[in-house]
Steps between C-alpha positions, in 0.01 A plus 500: 500500500644235264775424750241444773301265276814296416585470869145386578515236226838372620363465855192327360718252314701425815180450701358264237818293504522491881131418527527210255799350678334546841183323387707217353707455816193505727314244292800267491560553873159364588476237224811309619628424147850356446769758420524413130126542440486800733743702286290434188176586680638827641603616153167389352307702757725804467499498119159671445603784733826549310331472159245766597776759537658417162445775244549254211391145583661351187843637586455407863439137400802506267713626788359236738567217255863608453541533877360148557756327275754401768236432767320164501190594699277209412263235628586156362248220460753231418871460565727232352871562530704215358819679393339607173634818343159644421183571697434312824170666594162596361319793654395862476743783564456871559658553158230285336229712662667823387525374141133400510404846627702658219316279250164605646601865474599443136156353432328795672708742293407323177129447564387785724750776436537426124882506526611224267867408519621162378830367361574135436879549472540199265882516495511398867155355571509233227824326611395537866167327427666226295753435779211460746320269258812284465508465879129412510560236232741316731203413723438215255813314612608661831511227771383746768216710359443670837849653493458596134166670565652703784762642265252561217268693734787724609615549141147593393473760776836652401390520135170666597694752711719580198208558265289711736788714624633551145160641401492731801847649440369763260739790537849599604361605841356150558828332414697746712273427798562125473877553462503708819307238695730222377799709611336539841466122532871459417591754768278326757629152416859623524434662838329184628793291378744712702276478809478122461878472484553725803236324710583151376128422468225515239323778701176296505439581134323163469182706538570634150564174320635146494828550685790258453778614729862413427672466839850397590643269762386718791154577366605844377389630161780454246339611172210745499172455317304819572126450468554242223642252749767335287833672421494404133144627457597834652807513274288445190256768614774756559701427185198566280445843654842638594574640150151649504582689825812637337309601189234676708769725646552628144131550432401692811527879494465569872815455708303322775371240255847448352630446853216254564595300188868505600416376850287227348793385290744513792280310744398255228863430412576439869204262519620314191845448652347377825301233315835334425377422148812486283290460186310817593825690558636404159168572330472852643863584431463402132160673480640830631786490250244450224284778648785754470592376151142545375470833680799636308358378169147640540628863515221626728744563783814712475826307519617708796194404701547134412860516624382655827242223534770243434712645780193502728435133418860404578485693828183319609642165388825561692322622814259209511780257415715628789210497746414138422841374396477205741181373332657534155821326609312209661286442191788525255778322689336335803366148545202439272421151638530341154236735359698567179607144426152376595358683198690277258275197562201737484599597145562133409155401630339787305674395181381139545140616555508723191642215288218267611223763471624743233171631362264554793708439813383318812224747584490850643605510868573124485877510465565397863259208466697348213860601564581237764487211253765677288749541787730222377823690425826427683525847650129488587553188713753693704215722621269199565197692373442831323204653681455822302430564130775616267628851574459622144180670388536396137575133569211493747255640244627252237472213748142586599352624170748365245666686217155626400453686829860623504467632142182690587653648814811610309273651235321701772830611652663594168191688377487696827869589478470603135192713577694683769796542263268669248389740772864612537453706185201691637508879480382501862779479756250345745408214266860438395657500848213298650546238227876485564439453873247220456712325237806508728295344781369225272856430386610458864206264555588300187865465605408394853267241346802295391579420865161511672178309473214748550282477185351830375157359413336595831728795575263798533790746498627364167154542348464852639819592314342350187203733559734798530670391177166486317401844632832655393458349154155661470644840596771459236241406236303816582817703432556343158133547409520875567 
């Protein structure tokens, strides 16, 4: 009897999902919306049908938010792209709606269901708030307030996501669910990256976000970007999560789930190589070495198992390296079209900006507006003009928000890393290994930041990892209180 009921419920779930998608497609078919808006509308119409079949709406929303991280399904009201490193649009995304729904559910839990759960997480929340306030302060002197406001709006949304999700990750099962979904996104992005390389095209993934395709002389895709559009953005996404995939293979008890985590790591590593991001390659290699070092020291995993994992890692690395050896060789030894030497004047310009605006910078998201007047170096004249901001996350933050903003960001980063390091000593293998995995990913991100320009302020994935860090710290505190 129970088996029959389970089968009926599974069929009901499938019918709900199919019905929601069918209604969405039919409505869009007869409304004649553009493709970008159509994809958002289809998901919006299908969402209630999917939500109705969810046994636990809170966990369903957590899963949906994690799944939405690499997908920019949004409707933008304003778009200003002027080679700035930060936000170029203002709009509403599917992720924003999911976070709002999770907030509404939290309010219903607190008021109607009398389930009060609230943590402020001051160790992480205070420096994160102060960093945002330092960026808001630059509105007083930023020459382009419209660009600054775009970045501040995105930063605010990322901070809200962090705080709400951190308060909804209430147990080991919640955290494990999010880790599995993040691993699934890595697997999917890696698979899409391989398909993009084989086909030589972006696979029309512009329906899922702002695509910027990197094509070669014959219009064929040279460096993949997955659903994130830009190779370096995809590299930063994957490097943050690859150690987490590897750590999940240690945490799962079922062989199928361990295989799933291993596949996620393998496909993600392939995707990272295909981005051609040398900074991402170095960051992940160093991060994995640190991962194994910390794994040996935490003593939750037998040394023999760690050695087997090390061999497994080397096998995957060798296999992926051999499969895509041509890509690696071209990026390491091929023509880089003065990309490397062109970064020298970028660093010189950044240093000149910081010297002239040491305390508060030139304004958040305003680096590109000001940098042209500082392009007066001898090597800079060789390139006529430097169109893009400095490829160094730390110099970019210092240039836009001054040493004040850089100090607050480094405070946030260091506090997060130290919080994770404290979780290493947890009696729970889950808390300890999860902390090691997240810390390794953040280390890869920090290393890559020395040679890339994507600021973390509006990076939703970065703030989701902060939420996971806060949740792990709460679990560790519960252990010590017992």
